[in-house]
C-alpha positions as CSV (number, residue, x, y, z in Angstrom):
1,X,37.6,-37.4,-92.8
2,X,36.5,-33.8,-93.3
3,X,37.1,-31.0,-90.8
4,X,34.5,-28.4,-90.7
5,X,35.8,-25.2,-92.1
6,X,38.6,-26.6,-93.9
7,X,38.7,-26.8,-97.7
8,X,35.8,-24.1,-97.9
9,X,36.0,-20.7,-99.0
10,X,35.4,-18.3,-96.0
11,X,32.2,-16.3,-96.3
12,X,32.6,-13.0,-94.6
13,X,29.6,-11.8,-92.6
14,X,28.6,-8.2,-93.5
15,X,26.8,-6.0,-91.0
16,X,23.4,-5.2,-91.9
17,X,22.7,-2.0,-93.3
18,X,21.1,0.4,-90.9
19,X,17.4,1.3,-91.5
20,X,17.1,4.8,-92.5
21,X,14.5,6.6,-90.4
22,X,15.0,9.9,-92.3
23,X,12.2,11.1,-94.5
24,X,10.7,14.2,-96.1
25,X,7.2,15.3,-95.8
26,X,5.4,17.5,-98.0
27,X,2.7,19.9,-96.7
28,X,0.3,22.0,-98.7
29,X,-0.9,25.4,-97.4
30,X,-3.0,25.0,-94.1
31,X,-2.1,21.5,-93.5
32,X,-1.0,20.1,-90.0
33,X,1.3,17.4,-89.4
34,X,0.4,16.0,-85.9
35,X,2.8,13.9,-84.0
36,X,3.5,12.2,-80.6
37,X,6.9,11.3,-79.1
38,X,7.4,9.2,-76.0
39,X,9.6,10.1,-73.2
40,X,12.2,7.6,-73.9
41,X,12.5,8.4,-77.6
42,X,13.6,11.4,-79.6
43,X,12.8,12.7,-83.2
44,X,14.5,15.6,-85.2
45,X,12.6,17.8,-87.5
46,X,14.2,20.2,-89.9
47,X,12.4,22.8,-92.2
48,X,13.6,22.4,-95.9
49,X,11.7,24.8,-97.8
50,X,8.6,27.1,-97.4
51,X,7.4,28.3,-94.0
52,X,6.3,26.2,-90.8
53,X,5.4,26.9,-87.2
54,X,4.8,24.9,-84.0
55,X,2.2,26.8,-81.9
56,X,2.9,30.0,-83.6
57,X,6.7,30.0,-83.4
58,X,8.3,29.7,-86.7
59,X,10.9,27.1,-87.5
60,X,14.0,28.5,-88.8
61,X,15.0,27.1,-92.2
62,X,17.7,24.1,-92.2
63,X,17.8,24.0,-88.4
64,X,17.1,20.6,-86.7
65,X,14.9,20.6,-83.6
66,X,14.8,18.0,-81.2
67,X,11.6,16.8,-79.5
68,X,10.9,14.3,-76.7
69,X,7.8,13.5,-74.6
70,X,5.8,15.7,-76.6
71,X,2.2,15.6,-78.5
72,X,2.0,18.5,-80.9
73,X,1.9,19.7,-84.5
74,X,3.5,21.5,-87.2
75,X,1.3,23.9,-89.3
76,X,1.9,25.6,-92.5
77,X,0.4,28.7,-94.0
78,X,2.0,28.8,-97.3
79,X,3.2,25.1,-97.7
80,X,6.4,23.5,-96.9
81,X,8.8,20.6,-96.8
82,X,10.1,19.1,-93.5
83,X,12.6,16.5,-92.8
84,X,11.7,14.0,-90.0
85,X,14.4,11.9,-88.4
86,X,13.2,9.4,-86.2
87,X,10.0,7.4,-85.7
88,X,7.1,9.1,-83.7
89,X,4.7,7.0,-81.4
90,X,2.0,8.3,-83.5
91,X,1.5,10.6,-86.5
92,X,-1.4,12.0,-88.7
93,X,-1.2,14.5,-91.7
94,X,-4.4,16.6,-91.5
95,X,-5.2,17.8,-95.0
96,X,-7.5,20.8,-95.7
97,X,-8.5,21.9,-99.1
98,X,-10.2,25.2,-98.0
99,X,-8.6,27.5,-95.4
100,X,-11.9,28.0,-93.8
101,X,-11.8,24.1,-93.0
102,X,-8.8,24.5,-91.0
103,X,-9.1,24.9,-87.2
104,X,-6.3,27.6,-87.4
105,X,-8.6,29.9,-89.5
106,X,-10.6,31.1,-86.2
107,X,-7.3,31.6,-84.3
108,X,-5.8,33.7,-87.1
109,X,-8.7,35.9,-87.3
110,X,-8.7,36.2,-83.4
111,X,-5.1,37.3,-83.7
112,X,-5.9,39.9,-86.4
113,X,-8.5,41.3,-84.1
114,X,-6.3,41.5,-81.2
115,X,-3.5,43.0,-83.3
116,X,-5.9,45.9,-84.1
117,X,-6.8,46.5,-80.6
118,X,-3.1,46.6,-79.7
119,X,-2.4,49.2,-82.4
120,X,-5.3,51.2,-81.1
121,X,-4.3,50.9,-77.6
122,X,-0.6,52.0,-78.6
123,X,-1.8,54.9,-80.6
124,X,-4.1,56.4,-77.7
125,X,-2.0,55.2,-74.6
126,X,-4.4,52.7,-73.2
127,X,-4.4,49.2,-72.0
128,X,-4.5,46.3,-74.6
129,X,-6.8,43.5,-74.8
130,X,-6.7,41.2,-71.7
131,X,-7.6,37.7,-72.9
132,X,-8.5,34.8,-70.7
133,X,-8.6,31.3,-72.5
134,X,-10.7,28.6,-70.7
135,X,-12.4,25.2,-71.4
136,X,-12.8,21.7,-70.2
137,X,-10.1,19.0,-70.3
138,X,-8.1,18.4,-73.4
139,X,-9.4,21.3,-75.5
140,X,-6.1,22.8,-76.2
141,X,-6.0,26.0,-74.1
142,X,-2.3,26.1,-73.6
143,X,-1.6,25.5,-77.2
144,X,-3.9,28.4,-78.2
145,X,-2.3,30.6,-75.4
146,X,1.1,29.9,-76.8
147,X,0.1,30.5,-80.4
148,X,-1.5,33.8,-79.6
149,X,1.5,34.9,-77.7
150,X,3.8,33.8,-80.4
151,X,2.0,35.6,-83.1
152,X,1.9,38.8,-80.8
153,X,5.8,38.8,-80.5
154,X,6.2,38.2,-84.3
155,X,4.5,41.6,-84.9
156,X,6.4,43.4,-82.4
157,X,4.2,43.3,-79.3
158,X,5.2,42.2,-75.8
159,X,2.1,40.5,-74.2
160,X,2.2,39.7,-70.5
161,X,1.5,36.0,-70.1
162,X,-0.1,34.8,-67.1
163,X,-0.5,30.9,-66.2
164,X,-3.1,30.2,-63.5
165,X,-3.0,26.4,-63.9
166,X,-0.9,24.8,-61.3
167,X,-0.7,21.5,-63.4
168,X,1.0,23.3,-66.1
169,X,4.3,24.9,-65.2
170,X,5.0,27.9,-67.5
171,X,8.8,28.7,-67.2
172,X,8.6,27.2,-63.8
173,X,7.8,23.7,-62.2
174,X,4.3,22.6,-61.9
175,X,2.7,23.3,-58.7
176,X,3.1,27.1,-59.4
177,X,1.4,30.1,-60.7
178,X,3.5,32.3,-63.0
179,X,3.7,35.3,-65.1
180,X,6.2,36.7,-67.6
181,X,6.6,39.4,-70.4
182,X,7.1,37.7,-73.7
183,X,9.2,39.9,-75.9
184,X,11.2,37.3,-77.9
185,X,10.5,34.0,-79.5
186,X,9.5,31.0,-77.6
187,X,11.8,27.8,-77.1
188,X,9.9,25.1,-78.8
189,X,12.3,22.5,-77.7
190,X,11.8,23.3,-74.0
191,X,9.7,20.8,-72.1
192,X,6.9,23.2,-71.3
193,X,6.9,24.7,-74.7
194,X,7.3,28.2,-73.5
195,X,11.3,28.6,-72.9
196,X,14.0,28.3,-70.5
197,X,14.8,30.2,-67.3
198,X,18.1,31.9,-66.1
199,X,18.9,28.6,-64.4
200,X,19.1,26.8,-67.6
201,X,22.5,28.1,-68.8
202,X,23.3,29.3,-72.1
203,X,20.7,29.1,-75.0
204,X,20.1,30.3,-78.4
205,X,16.7,31.5,-77.5
206,X,16.6,34.5,-74.9
207,X,15.7,33.4,-71.5
208,X,12.5,34.6,-69.7
209,X,12.1,36.2,-66.4
210,X,9.0,34.8,-64.8
211,X,7.5,36.0,-61.5
212,X,6.5,32.7,-59.7
213,X,4.2,32.0,-56.8
214,X,4.0,28.4,-55.0
215,X,0.6,26.9,-54.7
216,X,1.7,23.4,-54.0
217,X,-1.2,21.6,-55.2
218,X,-2.5,20.0,-58.4
219,X,-6.1,21.6,-58.6
220,X,-7.4,25.0,-57.6
221,X,-10.3,23.5,-55.8
222,X,-8.1,21.7,-53.3
223,X,-7.5,25.1,-51.5
224,X,-9.7,27.5,-53.2
225,X,-9.2,30.4,-50.7
226,X,-5.4,30.1,-51.0
227,X,-5.7,30.0,-54.9
228,X,-7.6,33.1,-54.9
229,X,-5.3,35.0,-52.7
230,X,-2.4,33.9,-55.0
231,X,-4.3,35.0,-58.0
232,X,-5.1,38.4,-56.5
233,X,-1.5,38.7,-55.4
234,X,-0.1,38.1,-58.9
235,X,-2.7,40.2,-60.6
236,X,-1.7,43.3,-58.3
237,X,2.0,42.5,-59.1
238,X,1.9,41.9,-62.9
239,X,-0.5,44.6,-63.6
240,X,1.7,47.3,-62.0
241,X,4.1,46.6,-64.9
242,X,1.6,48.3,-67.2
243,X,2.6,51.8,-65.4
244,X,6.2,51.0,-65.8
245,X,6.3,50.0,-69.7
246,X,4.0,51.3,-72.3
247,X,4.8,48.7,-74.7
248,X,3.7,45.9,-72.3
249,X,0.6,48.0,-71.5
250,X,-0.8,48.2,-75.0
251,X,0.2,44.6,-75.7
252,X,-2.1,43.5,-73.0
253,X,-2.5,40.1,-71.0
254,X,-3.0,36.4,-72.2
255,X,-4.2,34.2,-69.3
256,X,-4.1,30.5,-69.4
257,X,-6.5,28.9,-67.1
258,X,-6.8,25.3,-65.5
259,X,-9.2,22.8,-67.1
260,X,-12.6,23.0,-65.6
261,X,-15.6,20.7,-65.1
262,X,-18.6,22.5,-66.7
263,X,-20.7,21.1,-64.2
264,X,-18.8,22.5,-61.2
265,X,-19.9,25.7,-59.7
266,X,-16.5,25.9,-57.9
267,X,-14.6,25.7,-61.0
268,X,-16.7,28.4,-62.6
269,X,-16.3,30.7,-59.5
270,X,-12.6,30.5,-59.7
271,X,-12.7,31.5,-63.3
272,X,-14.8,34.5,-62.8
273,X,-12.3,35.5,-59.8
274,X,-9.4,35.3,-61.9
275,X,-11.3,37.4,-64.8
276,X,-12.2,39.9,-62.1
277,X,-8.9,40.4,-60.7
278,X,-7.0,40.6,-64.1
279,X,-9.7,43.0,-65.6
280,X,-10.2,40.5,-68.5
281,X,-12.3,42.0,-71.3
282,X,-12.2,39.0,-73.7
283,X,-13.0,35.4,-72.7
284,X,-12.3,32.6,-75.0
285,X,-14.2,29.4,-74.4
286,X,-12.9,26.3,-76.3
287,X,-15.3,23.5,-77.0
288,X,-18.1,24.0,-74.2
289,X,-21.4,25.6,-75.0
290,X,-22.4,25.2,-71.5
291,X,-19.4,27.0,-70.0
292,X,-20.0,29.6,-72.7
293,X,-23.4,30.3,-71.5
294,X,-22.6,30.1,-67.9
295,X,-19.8,32.6,-68.2
296,X,-22.1,34.8,-70.7
297,X,-24.7,34.8,-67.9
298,X,-22.4,35.8,-65.2
299,X,-20.2,38.4,-66.9
300,X,-21.7,39.8,-70.2
301,X,-23.6,42.4,-68.3
302,X,-20.7,43.2,-66.1
303,X,-17.7,45.5,-66.9
304,X,-14.0,45.6,-66.1
305,X,-12.4,47.9,-63.6
306,X,-11.6,50.1,-66.6
307,X,-15.3,50.3,-67.5
308,X,-15.2,48.0,-70.4
309,X,-17.8,45.5,-71.5
310,X,-16.7,41.8,-71.2
311,X,-16.9,39.7,-74.3
312,X,-17.5,35.8,-74.1
313,X,-16.6,34.3,-77.4
314,X,-16.9,30.5,-78.1
315,X,-14.5,28.9,-80.5
316,X,-14.5,25.1,-81.6
317,X,-11.8,23.2,-80.3
318,X,-9.1,21.8,-82.9
319,X,-9.8,18.0,-83.7
320,X,-6.1,17.8,-83.6
321,X,-6.0,18.3,-79.7
322,X,-4.1,15.2,-78.3
323,X,-5.5,13.7,-75.1
324,X,-3.3,13.8,-72.2
325,X,-3.9,11.2,-69.3
326,X,-2.7,11.3,-65.9
327,X,0.1,8.9,-66.9
328,X,1.2,11.5,-69.5
329,X,1.1,14.4,-67.2
330,X,3.1,12.5,-64.5
331,X,5.8,11.9,-67.1
332,X,5.8,15.7,-68.1
333,X,6.0,16.8,-64.7
334,X,9.1,14.3,-64.0
335,X,10.6,15.7,-67.2
336,X,10.1,19.0,-66.3
337,X,11.8,18.7,-62.8
338,X,14.9,16.9,-64.6
339,X,15.0,19.7,-67.1
340,X,15.3,22.5,-64.2
341,X,18.2,20.7,-62.6
342,X,20.0,18.7,-65.3
343,X,19.1,20.7,-68.5
344,X,17.8,19.2,-71.7
345,X,19.4,17.7,-74.9
346,X,22.1,20.1,-75.9
347,X,22.1,22.0,-72.7
348,X,23.5,19.9,-70.0
349,X,23.6,21.5,-66.6
350,X,25.8,20.4,-63.4
351,X,23.6,21.0,-60.3
352,X,25.5,21.4,-56.9
353,X,25.0,18.8,-54.1
354,X,25.6,19.9,-50.5
355,X,24.9,18.6,-46.9
356,X,23.1,20.8,-44.6
357,X,22.3,20.8,-41.1
358,X,18.6,20.5,-39.8
359,X,19.2,23.8,-37.8
360,X,20.3,25.9,-40.7
361,X,17.1,25.2,-42.6
362,X,13.5,26.7,-42.0
363,X,11.0,24.5,-43.7
364,X,7.1,25.4,-43.9
365,X,4.8,22.8,-45.0
366,X,1.3,23.8,-46.4
367,X,-1.7,23.4,-44.2
368,X,-5.3,23.8,-44.5
369,X,-6.2,27.5,-45.2
370,X,-9.7,29.4,-44.8
371,X,-10.8,32.6,-45.7
372,X,-10.6,33.8,-42.1
373,X,-7.0,32.4,-41.8
374,X,-5.6,30.0,-39.7
375,X,-3.4,30.0,-36.5
376,X,-0.4,29.3,-38.5
377,X,-1.3,31.6,-41.4
378,X,-2.0,28.5,-43.8
379,X,1.7,27.1,-43.3
380,X,3.4,25.4,-40.4
381,X,7.1,24.9,-39.7
382,X,8.3,21.3,-39.9
383,X,11.5,19.5,-39.2
384,X,13.3,17.6,-42.1
385,X,12.3,14.0,-42.1
386,X,12.8,11.1,-44.4
387,X,9.4,11.7,-45.7
388,X,10.7,14.4,-47.7
389,X,13.2,12.5,-49.7
390,X,12.9,12.9,-53.3
391,X,10.4,16.0,-53.0
392,X,11.1,19.4,-54.5
393,X,10.9,22.5,-52.2
394,X,10.3,25.9,-53.2
395,X,12.7,28.8,-52.0
396,X,10.6,31.8,-51.2
397,X,11.8,35.4,-51.7
398,X,11.4,36.3,-48.1
399,X,13.0,36.0,-44.6
400,X,12.5,33.2,-42.1
401,X,11.7,36.0,-39.7
402,X,8.7,37.4,-41.7
403,X,5.1,36.2,-40.7
404,X,3.6,33.2,-42.0
405,X,1.3,35.2,-44.1
406,X,4.2,37.0,-45.9
407,X,6.0,33.6,-46.5
408,X,3.1,32.0,-47.9
409,X,2.4,34.6,-50.6
410,X,6.1,35.7,-51.4
411,X,7.2,34.9,-55.0
412,X,9.8,32.3,-55.5
413,X,13.7,32.4,-56.1
414,X,13.8,28.9,-57.3
415,X,13.9,25.4,-56.0
416,X,15.9,22.6,-54.4
417,X,15.5,18.8,-54.6
418,X,15.9,16.7,-51.3
419,X,18.2,13.9,-52.2
420,X,18.6,12.4,-48.8
421,X,17.6,12.8,-45.2
422,X,19.9,11.4,-42.3
423,X,17.7,11.8,-39.0
424,X,20.6,10.4,-36.9
425,X,23.2,12.9,-38.2
426,X,20.6,15.5,-38.5
427,X,21.9,16.1,-42.1
428,X,19.8,16.8,-45.3
429,X,21.4,16.2,-48.6
430,X,20.0,18.9,-51.2
431,X,20.4,19.4,-55.0
432,X,20.4,23.0,-56.0
433,X,20.8,24.8,-59.4
434,X,23.9,26.7,-58.0
435,X,26.3,26.1,-55.2
436,X,26.1,28.4,-52.0
437,X,24.4,28.6,-48.9
438,X,20.5,29.3,-48.8
439,X,20.9,32.0,-46.4
440,X,17.8,32.7,-44.1
441,X,15.4,31.9,-47.0
442,X,12.4,29.7,-46.0
443,X,11.6,26.6,-47.9
444,X,8.1,25.7,-48.8
445,X,6.8,22.0,-49.0
446,X,3.5,21.3,-50.6
447,X,1.5,18.2,-51.4
448,X,2.2,18.2,-55.3
449,X,4.0,17.6,-57.5
450,X,4.7,14.2,-56.0
451,X,8.1,12.7,-56.0
452,X,8.0,10.5,-59.1
453,X,11.6,9.7,-59.7
454,X,14.9,9.8,-57.8
455,X,16.8,12.2,-59.7
456,X,20.3,10.8,-58.5
457,X,19.5,7.2,-59.1
């Protein structure tokens, strides 16, 4: 009778060797490696040799960059080798054999022209170029704006970046309009691709100091009069910087705009308003002959407030532009809110949680707004309710004693997150980047971004 296991040589079970996800890619001059990474995964990219850039920002040699929840590309002018650790959700190596075949060729030529204009402006003490980038959905407007800004900082200029797209938070959360002087490299690992604000803690890349206004909606056409008002307010505030800093003045402005429907007159009207308020003299239209024709008809014979001619320039959109559907945008919005309160990979933050009495807060909710104003000035006081749970509220740089019109158009100090509302105890649990009382600062509650996730689980 045999007993299983006895009288036989034991065979040791060796663990399977882990599958390596590390590989090296070789890119020739003007090639692009386009990649997509999901929000629940991560890859690392390291430049081994040569030169490479992401949206105009150079990769440092031998430094690993982490990317998650992104659709982007690595471009090289002179050729390079990059090491990729991880498996992207999708990737494609775009190979070109003549520099003129690359979509980057037109953006480089535009950069050289803008550089010449900035050098002339610095020499004679006038305003530099004011560039507005526009187009339809998924044409790469933000990537072009980021690339032009990065190129400008690399040659020593300090352009004023203005974001008028409430769906794209630039150095801020979505639902806002923002502006900032860019005098240093961008943080390519940041969720929005621009960088981090002072609330994000220590960072190798210098933080930016944006001026932010609360719109609280996803589309400019939802409340066009309020949108126009905020654009005008931001234009007046940001362009005043020109009189204080000659370096910024000669560097000019780069404006990123919302995606437009080329058949929508309302969308075109808002673009024209933005161009007029910011005295734009160069309009770049990506991939839309119809929008180019419409803007040319309305603006080519006009002049800026400085008496300059307005140039409308059509450019083909890059064939590498990745489509971002509503599902991706929602996840990006959620990731941006998480980064604001908890930081990103390698930069963990510890936000403060506190219980606040209903009576110690003054919360305004956005209401309908018309050009003639409303009884409540476009906002109305509301008491905390369970409906606010998981929403993000903006902190206005104003006093609760200020009139509604002042509060509505005030720039922002930051944001808080409503974790819970106890109506019986009249207590609201909020999450803030730092501890301390909110004082008499009013809070603003919009209709977007909606609460996609419970931050506290």
